[in-house]
Structure formats: C-alpha cells, structure tokens
N, C-alpha and C positions, 0 to 999 in steps of 0.2 A: 334489427340486428342487435342482439344482446351485447356483443363485444363493443360495438360503436357507442351504444347507449352508456355503457359503463365507462368507456374511455372519455366521453364528454363529461361525466359526473366527477371524474378524478377522485375516487374515494380513497380513504386511508386503508379501509378494510372492506372485505366482502364476506357476507355471512350467507351460507346456503343451509336450507333445511335438509337434514339427512333422513330420507324416507325409508325407515325400517318397517318391517311388519309389526303388528301389535305385540307379537311375542318377542320382538327384538332381533329377528333374523334379517339377513341381507336379502334383497330382492333385485330383480333386473332394473327396476326404477332406481334403487340405491346406486347401482353401478353406473347408470347413465348420469345421475347427478354428480357422482364422484369424478367421472371423466371430465365433465364441464368444469367443476371446481378445481381439478388438478391443472387444467389449462390456464385458468385465471391465476392460480397460485404462482405461476412463473413471473407474473407482473405485479401482483397485488398480494398483500397479506390476506389470506383466505381461511375461513373457518367453516366447519361442518357441525351443525347443531341438531341433535335428535329432535325430530319434529312429531314424534308420536303424540297423540292426543290433541295437538294444536288444531287439527282440522275438526275434530269432534267438538272441541270447545268453540271454535270459530263458527260452526254451524248453529250452535245454540245461541250465540251472541248476535249474529248477523247473517243475512243472505250472502254477503260478500265474505265468505269464509276464508278464501285465500288471502285476502288483505288482512283479516284478523289473525290468521295463522302466521303470516309474515311478521306482524307486529309482536305476537307472542314469542316467536323465535328471536327477534331482535331484543325483546325485553329480557329473555332468559340469558342471552349473551351479555347484555349490558349489566345485569345484576350479578352474574357469576360466569365470566368467560371460561373458567376451568371446566365447565360442563360441556364445552364444545371442543372439538378436535382441530388444532391448527393443521392446515393441509401442507404437508411437506412430503418429500420423496423418501420413504423409509427403507427403500431397498438397499441392501448391501450385498455385494458379491461375496459368496462364501466358497472357499476352496475345499470342497468335501467330495471325496470319491467313495461311492457306496457300491457294494456288490448287490446283485439282484436279491430282493427280499421276497420270500415265498408267501409271507403273511401280510398282516395289516401294519401300516405305517401311519404315524401321526406327525404332522409338521405343526408345531405349536409356537406361535409368535416367531416363526422362522423368517428372517429378513430377505431370503433369496428365492423369489418365485420362479427363477430360471433354473433351479436345481433339477437336474435330470435324474429321476428316480424310477426304478422299475420295481413294482410291487403288485400284489394281487389287488390291494386296495390302499388308497392314500387319502387320509382325512386331513383337512387344513382347518386350523382354528386360530383366529386372530381377532382382536377387538379393534385393531387399527383399520379403519375403513379404506384407506388408500392402499395399504398392503393387500387387503382383501380384494380390491378392484384388480390389482395386477395378477393375483392368483386366478381370479375369475377369467381374465383375459387369456390366461394360459390353459383354460379348460377345467380348472378345479372347481368343485363345489366347496364353498367356504362357510363355516359356522362361526358364530361369535362366542359360543359357550361349549365347553367340553361335555361330551355325553358319557354316560356310565358304560364304558367299553374298555376292553383290554387290547393292548397292541404288542406286536413283536418288536417294533422299533419306534422309539420316539426321538425326534430331532427337535430340539428346543432352543429358542433364543433367549428365554427367561423363565423364571419360576421352576427351575429344574427339580428342586427338592420336593415340590408339591406333586410332581408327575409320576413318582414311583408307584403310586396306587393304581395307575392306568397301564402298568406293564404286565404282560403275561409272565408266567413263572420263569421262563428263560429269556425274557425280553431284554433289550438293550436300550439304554438311555444315552443319547449323545447331546451334550450341552455345549453351547458356544461360550 
C-alpha cells in the first residue's frame, strides 16, 4: 500500500512524474497520477515533474528503466525545482452568470471548473495539471496549448491581452 509506505518514510516532500504524451498533451494516465498526487498533497508537500523522455533515457541506460526514470525525475527536481509544479488546489469559485452561447467558447486558465456553461462547443486550456484534472473530472477535454482557432466567447483567468487574436469578429472577452 503506497499510502502506508510513504507514511512510514515520513518524507518532507513527494515528487511524482507527470506522464504527458510526447507532444505535451494530457492523457488518462496524467489524470490518474494527478489524482494520487492531489490526495498526498493534503498531507505532504507534493510536486509533479514532467517525465517525458525519462523513460526513453532510462531504457538506454538500464533494463530497470523505471528506477532510472525516477532518479532522473528526482535529479531534475533537485537541480531546479521550478521546472516542477507544486500540487495545490487552484480552484476558485467565480460568480459568473452567462447566457447560452450559440458558438464556441474558450475557458483559458479559468479557475472554476464547476462553471455551468451552455455552448455548442467549449474548449479548455490550462497548463496547471491539477486544474486540468478537475476539468477532466467534469467531462471536459483539456489542452495545454492554444490552437489556432477563433471563439465567440473567451473567459480567461490570465493573459487577457494576448487572447484578442483568438476572438471572432464580434467575439467577447471576459477577464477576471
């Protein structure tokens, strides 16, 4: 049992590898890992570190590629912890009432995955893996990067000035 094992170790910090696809997209395995990391973050200082390429490097170095991958993830955290994401709960309740949108909506780094929004299509973009996890739990497909696409409505938690180029001609931008 992982929980008991960690409890016996009494660590100061726990570091999880964040399994993204090679192109940097979230996967189902990403969200499974985040769910476990989020539970541990309630008791321990917990981090998620991008583990792309560590398995490939581990396979070249040793047949015990998981152990090598874990060592590489730890080394990347130890050398520069800012490359890892500290696991916290990024959700914030936002009091926002929207009318039904007939077109496309973008929720960009928007901190409230419980927002009830009616639209033909809703895209969610966030680099925060924990926020992405909560959106995924609510049935949204979540991207880490913006696509070249135009929206009727963009609701953003940050970087508003950069989002105007993603609006359709009569589109609206709502910034927190």
